[in-house]
Backbone as ProteinMPNN parsed JSONL, in Angstrom:
{"seq_chain_A": "XXXXXXXXXXXXXXXXXXXXXXXXXXXXXXXXXXXXXXXXXXXXXXXXXXXXXXXXXXXXXXXXXXXXXXXXXXXXXXXXXXXXXXXXXXXXXXXXXXXXXXXXXXXXXXXXXXXXXXXXXXXXXXXXXXXXXXXXXXXX", "coords_chain_A": {"N_chain_A": [[-5.421, -7.809, -42.332], [-7.782, -8.035, -40.473], [-6.363, -10.331, -39.202], [-4.101, -8.997, -37.943], [-5.389, -7.369, -36.408], [-7.021, -9.227, -34.722], [-4.43, -10.128, -33.733], [-3.296, -8.169, -31.898], [-5.517, -7.662, -30.246], [-5.797, -10.244, -29.149], [-3.103, -9.756, -27.45], [-3.44, -7.843, -26.177], [-5.54, -9.006, -24.052], [-4.367, -11.001, -23.028], [-2.244, -9.01, -21.729], [-3.752, -7.77, -19.826], [-5.043, -9.834, -18.315], [-3.083, -11.074, -17.498], [-2.147, -8.533, -15.262], [-4.622, -8.798, -13.945], [-4.024, -11.483, -12.82], [-1.565, -10.883, -11.383], [-2.314, -8.328, -9.3], [-4.079, -9.78, -8.4], [-2.469, -11.551, -6.892], [-1.055, -9.582, -5.067], [1.103, -9.302, -2.554], [0.917, -11.301, -1.068], [2.611, -12.323, 0.108], [3.009, -11.469, 2.521], [2.614, -11.541, 6.165], [-0.497, -13.48, 6.458], [-2.618, -13.259, 8.245], [-1.988, -11.047, 9.648], [-1.895, -9.138, 7.984], [-2.831, -6.579, 5.534], [-5.527, -4.74, 3.05], [-5.716, -2.023, 1.322], [-7.769, -0.928, -1.348], [-8.072, 0.774, -4.535], [-9.122, 2.667, -7.324], [-6.921, 2.709, -8.529], [-4.523, 1.566, -7.69], [-3.803, -1.505, -5.888], [-3.118, -1.9, -1.974], [-0.844, -3.341, 0.148], [-0.097, -3.836, 3.134], [1.884, -5.246, 6.074], [2.015, -5.155, 9.814], [5.299, -5.199, 11.465], [6.89, -5.237, 14.238], [3.701, -7.785, 14.856], [1.073, -8.142, 16.842], [-0.208, -4.356, 16.085], [0.63, -2.351, 18.56], [0.19, 0.008, 21.472], [2.536, 2.366, 21.98], [5.044, 1.447, 21.248], [7.722, 0.972, 18.85], [7.446, 0.151, 15.127], [7.196, -1.163, 11.717], [6.068, -1.092, 8.963], [5.845, -3.866, 6.449], [5.113, -3.464, 2.583], [3.547, -3.863, 0.182], [3.032, -2.775, -3.291], [0.728, -2.835, -5.788], [0.078, -1.871, -9.136], [-3.404, -1.033, -10.803], [-5.642, -1.222, -13.088], [-4.275, -0.055, -15.562], [-2.727, 1.372, -14.252], [0.792, 3.02, -13.421], [3.786, 1.392, -11.019], [4.392, 3.193, -8.065], [6.233, 6.359, -8.094], [7.011, 7.442, -5.692], [7.17, 6.52, -2.185], [5.253, 7.755, 0.614], [4.534, 7.339, 4.011], [2.795, 7.829, 6.928], [1.35, 8.444, 10.279], [-2.005, 9.595, 11.576], [-4.459, 11.357, 14.257], [-7.138, 11.234, 14.015], [-9.121, 12.706, 15.392], [-7.973, 14.032, 17.431], [-6.208, 15.779, 16.03], [-3.931, 15.861, 15.456], [-0.814, 14.377, 14.813], [1.71, 11.55, 14.785], [4.813, 11.346, 16.848], [7.177, 11.082, 15.703], [8.97, 10.795, 12.558], [8.638, 8.861, 9.913], [10.258, 6.7, 8.246], [10.557, 5.403, 4.514], [12.117, 3.147, 2.607], [12.91, 1.975, -0.563], [12.104, -1.225, -2.121], [11.963, -2.376, -4.527], [10.536, -3.303, -7.179], [7.477, -2.672, -6.4], [7.615, -2.955, -3.638], [8.159, -1.931, -0.576], [9.916, -0.714, 2.417], [8.688, 1.153, 5.482], [9.77, 2.224, 8.207], [10.304, 3.244, 12.032], [7.971, 4.152, 12.492], [5.551, 4.832, 15.789], [2.728, 4.923, 17.911], [1.458, 6.494, 19.985], [-0.182, 6.799, 21.814], [-3.37, 5.963, 23.156], [-6.688, 5.137, 21.11], [-8.188, 5.991, 18.083], [-6.412, 5.546, 15.313], [-4.858, 6.588, 12.41], [-3.628, 4.989, 9.591], [-1.651, 6.484, 7.064], [-0.903, 6.513, 3.557], [0.911, 8.079, 0.784], [0.787, 8.069, -2.618], [2.881, 9.075, -5.175], [2.284, 8.534, -8.241], [2.374, 8.052, -12.076], [1.956, 11.078, -12.246], [0.359, 11.791, -10.423], [-1.017, 12.212, -6.726], [-1.91, 10.04, -4.421], [-3.513, 9.406, -2.309], [-4.084, 6.991, 0.577], [-5.61, 5.51, 3.472], [-5.813, 3.564, 6.347], [-7.84, 2.538, 9.122], [-6.775, 2.214, 12.6], [-7.568, 0.969, 16.014], [-6.73, 2.149, 19.144], [-6.354, 0.578, 22.157]], "CA_chain_A": [[-5.857, -6.953, -41.543], [-8.213, -9.156, -39.867], [-5.596, -10.979, -38.369], [-3.74, -7.846, -37.248], [-6.698, -6.981, -35.053], [-7.051, -10.273, -33.675], [-3.153, -10.55, -32.934], [-3.769, -7.209, -30.758], [-6.821, -7.487, -29.722], [-5.035, -11.209, -28.239], [-2.136, -9.297, -26.786], [-4.687, -6.776, -24.774], [-6.29, -9.645, -23.467], [-3.074, -11.345, -22.311], [-1.856, -7.85, -20.809], [-4.984, -7.415, -18.667], [-4.729, -11.167, -17.73], [-1.451, -10.846, -16.467], [-2.575, -7.534, -14.669], [-5.391, -9.056, -13.014], [-3.372, -12.157, -11.808], [-0.476, -9.984, -10.399], [-3.243, -7.929, -8.309], [-4.81, -11.52, -7.622], [-1.162, -12.136, -6.113], [-0.294, -8.432, -4.607], [1.229, -9.176, -1.114], [0.427, -12.585, -0.796], [4.376, -13.281, 0.998], [2.693, -10.949, 3.884], [1.679, -12.491, 6.874], [-1.494, -13.562, 6.236], [-3.12, -13.248, 10.155], [-1.627, -9.568, 10.347], [-2.176, -8.522, 6.059], [-4.449, -5.986, 5.286], [-5.395, -4.547, 1.892], [-6.612, -0.773, 0.894], [-7.836, -0.673, -3.084], [-8.688, 2.159, -5.049], [-9.47, 1.708, -8.811], [-5.593, 2.437, -9.472], [-3.828, 0.875, -6.539], [-3.782, -2.042, -4.448], [-1.985, -1.227, -1.463], [-1.419, -4.138, 0.99], [0.38, -4.103, 4.351], [1.789, -5.799, 7.61], [3.284, -4.38, 10.219], [6.084, -6.054, 12.328], [6.164, -6.596, 15.037], [2.797, -7.724, 14.769], [0.284, -6.686, 16.304], [-0.097, -3.262, 16.804], [0.617, -1.898, 19.755], [0.267, 1.056, 21.877], [3.768, 2.742, 22.871], [6.042, -0.042, 20.47], [7.941, 1.412, 17.318], [7.351, -0.842, 14.607], [7.744, -1.322, 10.558], [5.614, -1.839, 7.865], [5.93, -4.799, 5.078], [4.224, -2.86, 1.958], [3.653, -4.192, -1.511], [1.846, -1.974, -3.728], [0.428, -3.558, -6.996], [-1.144, -0.971, -9.713], [-4.418, -1.896, -11.036], [-6.477, -0.342, -14.311], [-3.113, 0.608, -16.043], [-1.427, 2.482, -13.472], [2.307, 2.296, -12.65], [3.784, 1.444, -9.799], [4.926, 4.547, -7.436], [7.863, 6.646, -8.019], [7.413, 7.606, -4.522], [5.495, 6.22, -0.981], [5.436, 8.195, 2.175], [3.837, 6.592, 5.276], [2.511, 8.6, 8.336], [0.148, 8.493, 10.793], [-2.177, 10.91, 12.674], [-5.584, 11.065, 15.004], [-8.58, 12.843, 13.458], [-10.366, 13.261, 16.264], [-7.517, 14.686, 18.266], [-5.818, 16.515, 15.404], [-2.57, 15.294, 15.389], [-0.017, 12.993, 13.936], [2.643, 10.752, 15.427], [5.756, 12.066, 17.333], [7.829, 10.294, 15.027], [8.535, 10.599, 11.188], [8.598, 7.384, 9.126], [11.06, 6.547, 6.691], [10.552, 4.301, 3.871], [12.912, 2.5, 2.053], [12.187, 1.058, -1.623], [13.16, -2.812, -2.165], [12.14, -2.454, -5.863], [8.969, -4.665, -7.912], [6.61, -2.622, -5.773], [7.83, -3.846, -2.352], [8.856, -1.538, 0.491], [9.473, -1.281, 4.353], [8.405, 1.695, 6.413], [10.775, 2.194, 9.438], [9.803, 4.598, 12.865], [6.083, 4.727, 12.897], [5.231, 4.687, 17.063], [1.551, 5.319, 18.455], [2.168, 7.077, 21.234], [-1.806, 7.161, 22.735], [-4.914, 4.936, 22.713], [-7.471, 5.712, 20.772], [-8.518, 6.039, 16.163], [-5.295, 6.259, 14.443], [-5.289, 6.642, 10.669], [-2.336, 5.405, 8.894], [-2.129, 7.023, 5.905], [-0.268, 6.482, 2.519], [0.821, 8.979, -0.003], [1.274, 7.701, -3.54], [2.627, 9.419, -6.265], [2.347, 7.558, -10.04], [1.649, 9.096, -13.074], [1.747, 12.636, -12.108], [-0.792, 12.29, -9.805], [-0.698, 11.936, -5.949], [-3.299, 9.458, -4.385], [-3.708, 9.415, -0.213], [-4.864, 6.262, 1.108], [-5.706, 5.437, 4.323], [-5.997, 2.654, 7.196], [-8.214, 2.903, 10.727], [-6.582, 1.272, 13.18], [-8.413, 1.174, 17.217], [-5.932, 1.229, 20.402], [-6.443, 0.297, 23.756]], "C_chain_A": [[-6.215, -7.597, -40.23], [-7.436, -9.969, -38.796], [-4.417, -10.029, -37.578], [-4.54, -7.696, -35.727], [-6.27, -7.842, -34.717], [-5.749, -10.387, -32.909], [-3.431, -9.488, -31.586], [-4.354, -7.393, -30.073], [-6.553, -9.137, -28.179], [-3.953, -10.56, -26.965], [-2.34, -8.444, -25.763], [-4.993, -7.38, -24.085], [-5.266, -10.211, -22.442], [-2.934, -10.297, -21.186], [-2.608, -7.946, -19.352], [-5.182, -9.081, -17.89], [-3.601, -11.169, -16.697], [-1.427, -9.465, -15.433], [-3.113, -8.118, -13.5], [-4.474, -10.322, -11.916], [-2.395, -11.564, -10.873], [-1.415, -9.434, -9.719], [-3.392, -8.717, -7.632], [-3.128, -11.531, -6.048], [-0.466, -11.074, -5.228], [-0.27, -9.189, -2.814], [0.948, -10.515, -0.551], [1.832, -12.743, -0.1], [4.04, -12.164, 2.142], [2.184, -12.332, 4.582], [0.552, -12.429, 6.687], [-2.764, -13.232, 7.18], [-3.049, -11.577, 10.073], [-1.661, -8.394, 8.363], [-3.183, -7.64, 6.019], [-4.417, -4.993, 4.103], [-6.576, -2.893, 1.88], [-6.839, -0.717, -0.721], [-8.408, 0.444, -3.483], [-8.665, 1.764, -6.602], [-7.818, 2.144, -9.631], [-4.605, 1.932, -9.475], [-4.154, -0.402, -5.87], [-2.786, -2.525, -3.87], [-1.935, -2.721, -0.678], [-0.203, -4.164, 1.966], [0.737, -4.85, 5.483], [2.623, -5.656, 8.509], [4.053, -5.502, 11.086], [6.736, -4.941, 13.346], [4.771, -6.486, 15.294], [1.735, -8.43, 16.158], [0.735, -5.704, 16.832], [0.091, -3.181, 17.779], [0.841, -0.462, 20.619], [1.787, 1.419, 22.174], [4.947, 1.728, 22.274], [6.338, 0.936, 19.497], [7.36, 0.054, 16.604], [7.079, -0.198, 13.275], [6.337, -1.996, 10.395], [5.685, -2.031, 6.662], [4.952, -4.14, 4.082], [4.463, -3.562, -0.075], [2.092, -2.918, -1.937], [1.639, -2.176, -5.42], [-0.247, -2.439, -7.857], [-2.373, -1.771, -10.519], [-4.607, -0.481, -12.794], [-5.318, 0.844, -15.292], [-2.457, 1.814, -15.481], [-0.115, 2.007, -13.594], [2.674, 2.197, -11.33], [4.424, 3.016, -9.262], [5.836, 4.915, -7.238], [8.12, 6.828, -6.623], [6.595, 7.066, -3.522], [5.927, 7.17, -0.16], [4.302, 7.593, 3.088], [3.85, 7.807, 6.351], [1.445, 8.291, 8.941], [-0.552, 9.493, 11.908], [-3.606, 10.273, 13.236], [-6.324, 11.806, 14.45], [-8.958, 13.53, 14.538], [-9.651, 14.129, 17.452], [-6.228, 15.98, 17.354], [-4.563, 16.267, 15.234], [-1.894, 14.116, 15.361], [0.971, 12.514, 14.838], [3.545, 11.958, 15.829], [7.022, 12.012, 16.528], [7.815, 10.701, 13.544], [9.108, 9.49, 10.712], [9.584, 7.578, 8.155], [10.511, 5.455, 5.541], [11.308, 3.677, 2.656], [11.908, 1.722, 0.836], [12.839, -0.013, -2.393], [12.689, -3.123, -3.488], [10.551, -3.284, -5.926], [7.781, -4.114, -7.063], [6.917, -3.017, -3.835], [8.465, -2.403, -1.687], [8.535, -1.434, 1.831], [9.37, 0.258, 4.601], [8.939, 1.632, 7.751], [10.156, 3.568, 10.417], [8.911, 5.12, 13.009], [6.259, 4.175, 14.855], [3.981, 5.558, 17.155], [1.784, 5.269, 19.375], [0.764, 6.973, 22.366], [-2.985, 6.682, 22.328], [-5.716, 5.734, 22.274], [-7.876, 5.439, 19.143], [-6.97, 6.587, 15.927], [-5.624, 5.93, 13.075], [-3.775, 6.47, 10.018], [-2.775, 5.863, 7.223], [-0.676, 6.702, 4.617], [-0.2, 7.239, 1.106], [1.975, 8.278, -1.404], [1.315, 8.407, -4.512], [3.232, 8.704, -7.598], [1.726, 8.434, -10.834], [1.521, 10.665, -12.997], [0.677, 12.669, -11.342], [-0.233, 11.765, -7.738], [-1.969, 11.28, -5.253], [-3.238, 9.11, -2.745], [-4.527, 8.17, 0.182], [-4.138, 6.378, 2.721], [-6.348, 4.267, 5.003], [-6.814, 3.051, 8.334], [-7.598, 2.159, 11.813], [-7.23, 2.261, 15.111], [-7.373, 0.666, 17.82], [-6.199, 1.336, 21.442], [-4.863, 0.461, 24.853]], "O_chain_A": [[-5.5, -7.746, -39.24], [-7.884, -10.201, -37.673], [-3.9, -10.505, -36.567], [-4.299, -7.864, -34.532], [-5.116, -7.771, -34.295], [-5.748, -10.667, -31.711], [-3.721, -9.912, -30.468], [-3.902, -7.358, -28.929], [-6.879, -9.174, -26.993], [-4.044, -10.871, -25.777], [-1.674, -8.286, -24.74], [-4.976, -6.831, -22.984], [-5.302, -9.947, -21.24], [-3.32, -10.476, -20.031], [-2.179, -8.127, -18.213], [-5.529, -9.105, -16.709], [-3.455, -11.25, -15.477], [-0.424, -9.47, -14.718], [-2.583, -8.125, -12.389], [-4.289, -10.208, -10.704], [-2.457, -11.775, -9.662], [-1.736, -10.4, -9.026], [-3.056, -8.733, -6.448], [-3.046, -11.518, -4.82], [0.565, -11.403, -4.642], [-1.232, -9.485, -2.105], [0.747, -10.578, 0.662], [1.858, -13.9, 0.318], [5.05, -11.94, 2.808], [1.724, -13.407, 4.197], [0.147, -11.266, 6.677], [-3.852, -12.962, 6.672], [-4.02, -10.908, 10.425], [-1.442, -7.233, 8.019], [-4.316, -7.894, 6.428], [-3.378, -4.339, 4.008], [-7.734, -2.752, 2.273], [-5.826, -0.393, -1.341], [-9.217, 1.055, -2.785], [-8.239, 0.684, -7.009], [-7.544, 1.991, -10.821], [-3.827, 1.702, -10.402], [-5.065, -0.208, -5.065], [-1.868, -3.195, -4.344], [-2.963, -3.383, -0.82], [0.82, -4.598, 1.436], [-0.276, -5.229, 6.071], [3.818, -5.9, 8.343], [3.504, -6.567, 11.369], [7.0, -3.803, 12.957], [4.346, -5.461, 15.828], [1.948, -9.641, 16.213], [1.627, -5.654, 17.679], [-0.329, -4.183, 18.358], [1.846, 0.164, 20.282], [2.33, 0.48, 22.756], [5.752, 1.285, 23.093], [5.466, 1.748, 19.188], [6.916, -0.906, 17.234], [6.776, 0.995, 13.256], [5.705, -2.831, 11.042], [5.654, -1.166, 5.787], [3.804, -4.127, 4.529], [5.273, -3.573, -1.002], [1.043, -2.503, -1.443], [2.425, -1.642, -6.203], [-1.247, -1.973, -7.31], [-2.283, -2.964, -10.81], [-4.013, 0.501, -13.239], [-5.468, 2.031, -15.582], [-1.901, 2.8, -15.966], [0.161, 0.83, -13.825], [2.035, 2.8, -10.468], [4.859, 3.842, -10.064], [6.594, 4.361, -6.441], [9.217, 6.495, -6.175], [5.383, 7.034, -3.734], [7.125, 7.443, -0.231], [3.166, 7.454, 2.636], [4.799, 8.57, 6.53], [0.502, 7.85, 8.284], [0.038, 10.044, 12.837], [-3.99, 9.142, 12.937], [-6.172, 13.026, 14.39], [-9.101, 14.751, 14.616], [-10.3, 14.781, 18.269], [-5.568, 16.823, 17.961], [-4.246, 17.01, 14.305], [-2.29, 13.034, 15.794], [1.077, 13.219, 15.842], [3.371, 13.125, 15.477], [7.88, 12.879, 16.696], [6.696, 10.987, 13.118], [10.197, 9.167, 11.189], [9.666, 8.527, 7.375], [9.924, 4.513, 6.073], [10.758, 3.918, 1.581], [10.816, 1.167, 0.961], [13.821, 0.123, -3.122], [12.969, -4.282, -3.795], [9.78, -3.679, -5.051], [6.917, -4.97, -6.875], [6.003, -3.332, -3.073], [9.287, -1.804, -2.381], [7.506, -1.784, 2.408], [10.091, 0.843, 3.793], [8.384, 0.802, 8.471], [9.69, 4.599, 9.93], [8.734, 6.241, 13.487], [7.013, 3.248, 15.151], [3.965, 6.687, 16.663], [2.287, 4.287, 19.919], [0.868, 7.083, 23.587], [-3.541, 6.965, 21.266], [-5.771, 6.891, 22.689], [-7.835, 4.218, 18.99], [-6.488, 7.674, 16.245], [-6.496, 5.149, 12.694], [-2.94, 7.368, 9.905], [-3.763, 5.657, 6.518], [0.485, 6.719, 5.025], [-1.125, 7.078, 0.31], [3.187, 8.06, -1.398], [0.248, 8.676, -5.063], [4.406, 8.424, -7.839], [0.877, 9.287, -10.574], [0.901, 11.296, -13.853], [-0.078, 13.624, -11.525], [0.771, 11.083, -7.534], [-3.05, 11.843, -5.426], [-2.545, 8.139, -2.44], [-5.746, 8.321, 0.111], [-3.085, 6.847, 3.151], [-7.366, 3.827, 4.47], [-6.474, 4.182, 8.684], [-8.202, 1.089, 11.888], [-7.298, 3.461, 15.376], [-6.891, -0.451, 17.633], [-6.334, 2.501, 21.815], [-4.927, 0.249, 26.064]]}, "name": "protein", "num_of_chains": 1, "seq": "XXXXXXXXXXXXXXXXXXXXXXXXXXXXXXXXXXXXXXXXXXXXXXXXXXXXXXXXXXXXXXXXXXXXXXXXXXXXXXXXXXXXXXXXXXXXXXXXXXXXXXXXXXXXXXXXXXXXXXXXXXXXXXXXXXXXXXXXXXXX"}
């Protein structure tokens, strides 16, 4: 019985170590100068704009990597949008998101059309839950 418990404990530690390593490596393939991270208890989302840096009045995309944390699953769906909270409106365009596999995504069709503070919005659907992540950017 002790051997069984020790074996199960070893498997659990191995899985947690692998999970921690995956989270530490999350998004490392993205451009380090442009890469941004959003951490929640359940997920680590890493993204980088393309072309970079973000510029006012220019279409851009986002390369995105999502890594589950704390026993969470990869998202079943990811939606990307942007808004200006101070002005109470969003973009004039609707972004599309392509799933590339293994937690990688590509969002296209983003366009920040006026100067000010924008909020990039990421809606993750995983494990029957919706999680909204955001990152603010100032454009002049």
